[in-house]
N, C-alpha and C positions, 0 to 999 in steps of 0.2 A: 454777649454775642458769641455764637459758636465760631470756632476757628475756620479759616478759609478752606474752600474746597481743594482737595488733593485727588487727582485722578491717577489711578495706578493700574494700568492694564495688566492682566495676567498673561505672562508669556507662555503659559501652558497651551494657549490657543494660537501662538505664533507659528510661522512656517519653520519647522525644525530643520529643513534642508538649507535654510538661509537665515539662521537664527540671529546672528549678530547684526546683519543689515536690517532685518525686520524690526528688531528692538530699537536700533538707532533711528529708523524712520518714524517709529511711534513717538519717540521723544520729540522729534522735529515737528510732528503733527500736533503737538500741544500737550502730550502727557507730562505729568510732573514726575512720577515715580514709575518703576517697573516692579510689578509684584511677581516674585520668583518662588514658585511652588516646589518645595523639596519634599519628596515622599520616599519612605524607606521600605515599603512592603510589609512593615510590622505594625506601626501605629495606624496606618491606613493600608487597605489592600491594593496598593498600586505603587509603581516605581516611576520616578521621573529621571533626575540627573543629580550630579554631585558637584563638588568644588571645581573640578577642571572645566566643566562647561560654563559655570558662572564666571570663572576667570577669563575665558575666551570672549564671552559677551561683554565683559567689562572693558575689553580693549576697543570695543565699538561705541561705548557710551562713556562720556566724560564723568569723572567723579563729581559729586555735588560740591559747590564751593563752601557750603555751610550745612549744619544739621538740618534735615528736612528739605534740603534744596533740590532743584531740578536734577534728575539723574540718579536719585536715591534708589538703591537696590533694597527693596522691602522683601526680605527673605522669610517666607512663611514655612516654618520648620514643622512639617507633619511627620515627625520622627519620634521613635520610642525613647531615645537617650539624648536629649538636646544639648546637655553640657559638653558631651564629647566632641561636638562639631563646631563650637563657637570659634576657636582659633583658626580652624581650617577655612571656614567661610569668611572670616575677616581677611585672611590672606588672599582669598579669591576675589574680594571686592565688595562684600556685603557691607551695607551701611546700617541697616536696621534688622536686628535678629529677633524674630517673633516666634516664640515657642508656645506650645499648647499647655495650658494649666493641667490638663489631664495627664501629661507626660512628664510633669516637673518633679515627680516624686520617684526619681530613677537614679541611676548610677551617678556618683559624683566624680567619676573619672574625667580627666581633662583632655583626652586624645582618643581617636577612634580605636586604637589598639590597646588602650589602657583598661584596667579593671580596678574596681574599688568596692569594698563591702559597705562603704558609706553611701548614704542617699542624699540627694540634694532636696531643695524645696523651692517653691516659686520665688520667695523673697531672696534666698541665697543665689538663685540663678540670675535674677535681675541684677544683683550686685556684681556678680561675676561678669556678666555681659558688659555692664558699664565699665568695669575695671579694664576690659579689653579695648575700650575706646569706642564702643558701638552703642547705638540707641537700642533700647529693649522694648519689645512688644510682647503682649500676652494675649493668647487666643482662647476662646471657649467654643466647644461644640454645642449643637442644639440641645443636647440632653443635660448640659451643665447649667446650673442656676447662676445668675449673674451676681448674686450676693456673696459668692466665694471671693469676689474681687475687692470687696470693700476694705478689708484689712490691708491689702496691698496699696490701694489707692489713697487710703487715709494715713499711710505711714509718713511721719514727719521727716524721715531720712530720705532725701532725694535720690541717693544712690540705690535705694531698695524699692523705688517706686517706678512703675512702668511708664514709658513715654507714650505708649499707644495701647489701646485695647481693640482687639479684633473680635467681632461677633459674627460667627459663621451663620449664613442664611441658607446653607445647604449642609448636608453631611460631608465632611472633608474626604477627599480622596479622588474625586473625578470631576472634570469640567462638564459644562453643559446641562447641569441639573436645574430643576424648577425652583424658583425663588420661594423661600419659606417666610411669609409675612408674619408667621407666629413668633418669630424671633425678635421682631421690632420692639416689643415692650422692654426688652433688655436695653436696647439702644436709648429708648426714651428715659429710662431710669438712670442710665449712665449720664446722659446729657443734663438731666435735672440736677443731679448731685455734683457733677464736675463740668461746669460750663466751658472750661478752656481745654478740655481733654481732646486729643485726636482720637476719634472713634471711627474704626474701619468696619465696613461690611463687605462680605465676600460670598458670592454665590447667587447666580441667577440675576445679576444686575444688568440693566440696560435701559434704553429710553422708555420702555413700558413699565418698569418697576422703580425707577429712580425717584419718582415723586414720593412714594411711600417711605423709602429709606431717608430721603432728605427731610420729610416732615417729622420723622422720628428723631432726627438730630445727628445722623451720620454725616461726616465731612470727608472721610477718606474712602473713596469708591473704587472697588476692584471690579473690573469688567473684562472678561476674556473674549469670548466669541462675539460679543456685542461690538467690540472695537476691532479686533483683528479680522473678523469675518464681514465687516461692513464694507459697502461700496465706497463710502467716504468716511474713513476713521476719524479724520479731523473734525468733521461735523458732529459725530457721535460724542467725541471728547468734549466739544464745546457745549453740547446740549446737557451732558452730565454736569459739567462745571456750573453752567448758568442756573440749573435747577437747584443745586446745593446752595450756591451763593445767594439766590433769591430768598431762600428760606432761613438763612443764617440770622440769628437774633430774634426769631419769632417765638422761641420756646420760653 
């Protein structure tokens, strides 16, 4: 049976003039996690926000009582040098640090101002994130083949194995894009090989596309405008959850 549904609305679609309260209300309305999109203008051609904003939001949303619990800040790091920011985002209130596979062969420096001629790797970065006491996720863009993840997911060393895989169903960088069903075979293959893995999908998800994602085996659902832009966000969250949980165990 696939893991239970986790609904993680993307705060990129929240009311930025009232961000803390909007995020708190979304958790009250039934969301499990908050998906926090961090973009640096280098890895993707857009900028969002950094640790100070995340820290302020954290004051409005209680820390989860356990790993994967309600209130988890699922930080999707669309940045060119992910190792540099792990400690800063931990201090800001991040619970799950999800970096991109494509950015994982970058500087091994451990601070934003640091420099290093050494390069990190996905395996080393996962270990480093775990050593900081955070959950580690790894994301792949549409152009990246899913089989690059097998070596990581088959690693017998739990410290070097990701806790979650994020399959992008749009090109990362901007909200409101059209759902790319072409990426769902990656989800299907992941679910077939790893029945207990948390598999997240991000991009174009909502009531009209959730069936396809759930059928493929995704259980962590990122939805931005579909939740924050809805007349009744609680109803949308409930529909997303029910659809995923109904399909759990059918693969």
